C-alpha positions in Angstrom: 25.1 148.0 38.2 26.5 148.9 41.6 27.6 145.3 42.3 29.1 145.1 38.9 31.1 148.4 39.2 32.2 148.1 42.9 35.1 145.7 42.2 36.2 148.1 39.4 36.2 151.1 41.7 38.1 149.0 44.3 40.7 148.0 41.8 41.3 151.6 40.8 41.6 152.8 44.4 44.1 149.9 45.2 46.1 150.8 42.1 46.3 154.5 43.2 47.6 153.4 46.6 50.5 151.8 44.7 51.0 154.6 42.1 49.0 157.7 43.1 48.2 159.0 39.6 44.6 159.8 39.0 42.7 159.9 35.7 41.6 163.2 34.4 37.9 162.4 34.6 38.3 161.5 38.3 40.0 164.9 38.9 37.1 166.7 37.1 34.6 165.1 39.4 36.7 165.8 42.5 37.1 169.5 41.6 33.4 169.8 41.1 32.7 168.2 44.5 35.2 170.6 46.1 32.9 173.5 45.2 30.6 172.3 48.0 33.4 171.9 50.6 36.4 169.8 51.5 36.2 166.2 50.3 38.5 163.2 50.5 40.3 161.4 47.7 37.6 158.7 47.7 34.7 161.2 47.2 34.3 160.5 43.4 34.0 156.7 44.0 31.5 157.4 46.8 29.6 159.7 44.4 29.2 156.8 42.0 27.8 154.6 44.7 25.5 157.4 45.9 24.2 158.0 42.4 23.5 154.4 41.7 21.8 153.9 45.1 19.7 157.0 44.6 18.7 155.7 41.1 17.6 152.4 42.5 15.6 154.0 45.3 13.8 156.2 42.8 13.1 153.2 40.6 11.2 151.4 43.4 12.7 148.0 42.4 13.4 145.2 44.8 16.7 145.1 46.7 17.7 141.7 45.3 20.9 141.1 43.4 20.8 138.6 40.5 24.4 137.5 40.7 24.2 135.5 37.4 23.2 138.7 35.7 26.2 140.5 37.3 28.5 137.8 36.0 27.0 138.0 32.5 27.7 141.7 32.5 31.4 141.1 32.7 31.2 138.7 29.8 29.1 141.2 27.8 31.6 144.0 28.6 34.4 141.9 27.2 32.4 141.1 24.0 31.4 144.8 23.6 35.1 145.7 23.8 36.0 143.7 20.7 34.8 146.3 18.2 37.0 148.9 19.9 40.0 146.5 19.6 39.2 146.1 15.9 39.0 149.9 15.5 42.3 150.2 17.4 43.9 147.8 14.9 42.4 149.6 11.9 43.7 153.1 12.9 47.5 153.5 12.9 48.2 154.3 16.6 51.5 154.0 18.4 51.6 152.1 21.7 51.3 154.1 24.9 53.4 153.9 28.0 51.7 153.8 31.4 53.5 154.9 34.6 53.9 152.4 37.4 53.6 148.6 37.7 51.5 146.4 35.6 48.8 146.4 38.3 48.9 150.2 38.5 48.6 150.4 34.7 45.6 148.0 34.9 44.0 150.1 37.6 44.4 153.3 35.6 42.7 151.7 32.6 39.9 150.4 34.7 39.5 153.8 36.5 39.4 155.6 33.1 36.6 153.4 32.0 34.6 154.0 35.2 35.1 157.7 35.6 35.2 158.8 31.9 31.9 157.1 31.2 30.5 158.8 34.3 31.5 162.2 33.1 31.1 162.0 29.4 28.2 159.6 29.1 26.1 159.4 32.3 26.4 163.1 33.3 27.0 164.9 30.0 24.5 163.1 27.9 21.9 163.3 30.7 22.6 167.0 31.2 22.2 167.8 27.5 19.0 165.9 27.3 17.6 167.5 30.4 18.4 171.0 29.1 17.6 170.5 25.4 14.6 168.2 25.5 13.1 168.7 29.0 13.8 172.4 29.6 13.6 173.9 26.1 11.3 171.2 24.7 13.5 170.6 21.6 13.0 167.5 19.4 14.3 164.7 21.7 15.8 162.4 18.9 17.7 165.4 17.6 18.9 166.4 21.0 20.0 162.8 21.6 22.1 162.7 18.5 23.7 166.0 19.4 24.4 164.7 22.9 26.0 161.5 21.5 28.4 163.4 19.2 29.1 166.2 21.7 30.0 163.7 24.4 32.3 161.8 21.9 34.1 165.0 20.8 34.6 166.3 24.3 35.8 162.8 25.4 38.4 162.9 22.7 39.4 166.6 23.4 40.0 166.0 27.2 42.9 163.6 26.5 44.9 166.3 24.8 46.6 169.5 25.9 45.6 171.8 27.6 43.2 169.5 29.5 45.0 166.2 29.2 48.7 165.3 29.0 48.9 164.3 25.3 49.9 166.7 22.5 47.2 166.7 19.7 47.4 163.8 17.3 44.8 163.7 14.6 44.6 159.8 14.3 44.2 159.4 18.0 41.6 162.2 18.2 39.5 160.6 15.4 39.9 157.2 17.0 38.7 158.4 20.4 35.8 160.4 18.8 34.5 157.3 17.0 35.1 155.2 20.1 33.1 157.8 22.0 30.2 157.5 19.7 30.2 153.8 20.1 30.4 154.0 23.9 27.6 156.6 23.9 25.3 154.3 21.8 26.2 151.4 24.2 25.3 153.7 27.1 22.0 154.7 25.6 20.9 151.1 25.0 22.6 149.2 27.8 23.3 151.7 30.5 26.2 153.3 32.3 27.6 150.1 33.8 28.0 148.3 30.5 29.6 151.4 28.9 32.0 151.6 31.8 32.7 147.9 31.7 33.3 147.9 28.0 35.7 150.9 28.3 37.5 149.3 31.3 37.6 145.9 29.5 39.1 147.5 26.3 41.8 149.2 28.3 42.6 146.0 30.2 42.8 144.0 27.0 45.2 146.6 25.5 47.5 146.1 28.5 47.2 142.3 28.1 48.2 142.3 24.4 51.0 144.7 25.1 49.7 147.8 23.3 49.9 149.6 26.7 53.3 149.0 28.4 54.1 149.8 32.1 56.9 152.4 32.2 
């Protein structure tokens, strides 16, 4: 997963050097890290690397990368993005404008996939399960369903005012909620990296077909 995500993190950081605009989920992670002391702008990316390295250490698996599997993950991410593109086509949404050059817009879309899936899938769903199922011993399947829908709704909410920059739009909110459920299910069965790759791939394909236009 780390080998798969590292190029995506690098693309986002390079894009921010060209156009220093950060996605909201990135800012959320950085504000949380600032509670423990001063951190640099690269701290959220380093946090992802640290989380994945720690997870691998705990798993006790061999330190061997299967590069063919990493390559297949990019293909799987592109295929997994197709249902989101179909949903985008089915819901009447207006095209969005992204600030900066085409590469900066691409980097923002990739960064949104990496950091939004970290916050709303890996962290939030895991936290709800840890509190609900592990701490309070509630019915795990029920807690899982609650976690999936809670993460999807909060994912949709964070794009709109007062958290995000967009005024509330019902069609876009419903679209993002449904997309959030899809990404949560993908995360549950295929892991954080595939959910992030799917999200990043979807955003990149929107830019490619012209639904997102650089300003």
